[in-house]
Each structure stands twice: as C-alpha cells, then as structure tokens.
N, C-alpha and C positions, 0 to 999 in steps of 0.2 A: 919602259920599268918591268924588270921579271918580277914577278910574282914567286913564292916558294909557296909550294903547298907539301902538306905531313898527310900519309896519307893510315888511317886507323881502324884493319877490320884486321877478324883473329884469323881469315883466306888465303893464304898464301897469294892463290889463281886469281882472288879477286882482287887484290891490292896489285901482280902481276897486267891484269887488263886494264883499272883504271888506269899503271904509269906509262902502260902504253898508249890510251886513249890518250891518254894528258899530254905527252911530249912528245905532238903533234903539233901542238900549240907554243909557237917558239920563245912565245911571252911567257909560257909557265914552267917552271924549273918544279921536278919532285927531290924535295928537298931531304926526304931521308918516309920511315914507313914502322909503324906501330900495330903488335899483338894481341894488347891486350887492351883495357883500360888504362892503367897503370902504366905500363910504356907511353901507352897517345901524350898522360899527362908528364911525364918525365920526359921527354925526348921533343912535346911542345917550347917544354921551361931552358930545356939547353940547345934548341934548333932556331927558337921564339921565330915561326911560320907567319907568313900570312893568310894562310887559310890552315884548316883539319878539315879533309871527308871523314868522318866517323862515324862508324857502324855500333849498331844500338846494341846489336845482345854481343857481348864479347866474353872472354872468362875471365873473372874475379870481378872488379871495378866494369859495369855496361858504360854502354857508349856517354847518357844522358847524366850518368854523372859526373865521367868522367870530363864530358862539356863545362860543368856548371865550376868544376875547382878551373879547370883553363879559364871560363871569361874570367871569373875571382880571381884567378893568380895580378898582383897587380903590377908584377914582371914579362907581361903580356897583354900591353893596354891596347896593342891590334887589333891582334886576333881573334879570326870570325874562324866558325867551328859552321860546314853543313852536315848536320844528318842525312847518310846516307841510309837507304834501309827498303828489306822486303814487304815490308808489313805496315801499309798506308793506312790507318785507322786513327779515329779525330785524340787516339790517346796518347798515342808514340808522337802526333803534330803536337800537341799542345804541353805533351812532357819537356820535346827538344826547347821549343820557346821556352815555355818557365826557365830550361835551364839556363837559356841566353843565347841557346841555337842563332846563327842568322839566316838558316836557310833547312829545308829538308827537301830530299828529293829521294823517289824512289829507284834502286836500282835497275831499273828497267829501264833509264834514263837513259838518252840520244848521247853518240858520242861528242855533238855541236852543245847538245843542252846541257853537258858536264862542262866541256872547257864552256858554255858558258856561265852558270852557275859561279864557277870561282874567283872570271872576269869583273861579273856583277858586286860577289859577294867581297871580295879585294879594292872596289872600291867604295863601299862603304854605305850599299843598298842591301835589301830586304828579299830572299830569294821567296816569293810569294804571293800566288797569283790571289786577283780581287777575292775569286770566290773562297781559296782559304785563308786567308788575310779573311774576309766578313765572318765562316764558320770558326774561328780560332777564339777572335777579341768576344763572339760572342760569351763566349766559357772562361775568356779568359780577361777582362776587363773589368774585374773585380776582384781577383786578385793581386797581391805584393808585388811591385817592380822593382827592382831592385838598380833606381835611383840616389845622384843625391838632396835632401833634402833641403827642399828651399817651397817657404810657400807663396803664395799664389803666382805658382811657377807660369802662367799662359798668356800673365802679366810684364813679364818678361820681355814675352815678341810683337813685333809691329804688326802691324795689321794685314801687312801683306803678306808677312812667316804668317798669320795665323791663319786667314785665307788658302795657303802653301797646306800648311798640316793639313787643314779640316780635308780641302781633296786627297792627301796620299792616304789618309787616313779610311777614306771611302774605296779605297784599292786604288787613286788612279798612278800609275809610272808615272817617269819626270817627263817622258814626250806630251804626255795627257792631261796632268800639270800644264805647261807651257801654253798649248793649244784652248788648252780650258782659258788660261788667262793671260792670252794675247801676251806672252814671253820667249824669248829665247828658251832650251833646255837648260842650257848652262846658266841661265838667272836661274830657273827654278832649283837646279840643285842645291849652286851654290847659297838660297832661303832655304835647303830643305836641313843643308852640311847648319848653317847659325847655327835653326830652332838646338838642333841636335846640340851642338855647344849647349848655346843657353839652356836648354832645357837638365845637361844632365844629364842624359841619356845616350846609352852606346851608340848603337846604332839607330840607321829606318823602324825595323821590327816597335825594339821601341817605344821610338817615335809615338806608331798608332797606337800601341797599346794604350801609354796614357794621354793618347787622347781620345780615346775613349771614356778614361775613366778621370776626367777631368770635365768630361761634361759638353768637348766643343762639339762633337756629334754624336746622339745620341747614337744607341747601342740597338745592334742586328738584332735582330727576334728570332 
C-alpha cells in the first residue's frame, strides 16, 4: 500500500530535505508541498493525502490552526497530521494534540525515525512515547475532546476491549499489549480498532485521552 504525504513547511530547504529522506521508502510518495498554513489546508483538500507533515510556525495561518481545520474537515476523514517542529515544549505538544494531531516530532528526528513515523501514523496509531503520553494526558485529560456524543461510552466495549484500551492509555504499544494479554499483535490492533470505532474517536491519541477522561485509568500525577 502506498502512503501519500503532504509536506507543509515555510522553508524550501526543509521540505526538500524531508522529500529526499522520504523517497528512500518505496511505500511513501510525497504528493505535494505547502509553504503556509492556508496552502496546507487547501492542498490537503485537493490531494487528500494520508499524512501531513506540518510545521508549527508558518506565515499567516500557523500549523496548529491548519491542523485543526484539516482534522475537522469531513472531506478528509482519513488524513492524519504529524507536527514537526524545532520547539519541543509541553505547550506545543499540548496544542498539537488539542488540534487533533496524531503525532509530534522534532526536526532533529533521524531519517528512519521520520519514515517510521509516517508509516505508524498512516496505519492509525499514535506517534507518542509512553512518557510523552503520560505528560500530555495529565494536562489534557480534563479538556474537551472532539468525539461524537454518546452516553456511557465505555459500556459499548467488551471486557477485553476495555482491558486493551486501559493498557493503551498506560502507554503500551501494540506489541506490549499483546505480550501483557498473551494475544497476537494483530489481535491487539483489532481490539484497538474496534474500540476506536465504537467510541467514535478519531485515532489512538483521542482514545487515550477519552480513557483518562472517563476514569478507565487514573490520571497521571
């Protein structure tokens, strides 16, 4: 399966560098580029990429607001955004996830790390380490989450799905969930996918946040 990517950054050299790194993976195709937030939104609507690599600081519309508009666009239900920035601060991570981003990377990321990030996010997983998950969710759990309204959301899940969601919310990867529950990674991923669908959340990040908000796991201190 080919993964289409949109590069959004105001610096041409940065975009050229990312394009060069990504084209080494035959699974990834750079479908287009954008130099501003407004252009990123327009181009995403035209090209409908699988993943947008989004800079935060751009002329006019910044990357956070551009991310929010892309995520909320009903014409782009499968488009995922990864924030790329030189500023690794809680405020930027928080703002990116609040806007609906599926991941957060600094521009110092290693080449294979960048390609891995694209593959992971395109597959519907979150690009957050357990430490980042706990740090961000500790601040974000009490905030509104863009999910479809549904009373008693967690009652829609089976006992095994609840168990899987709880482990995901604690920062475990699919492989770690599989080892913990003595199931295959594919089965773990299937449970996560079903939980995301039943709860009406967009992706794994929002699933984690919802789990904290609904009290499935205790909020990190």
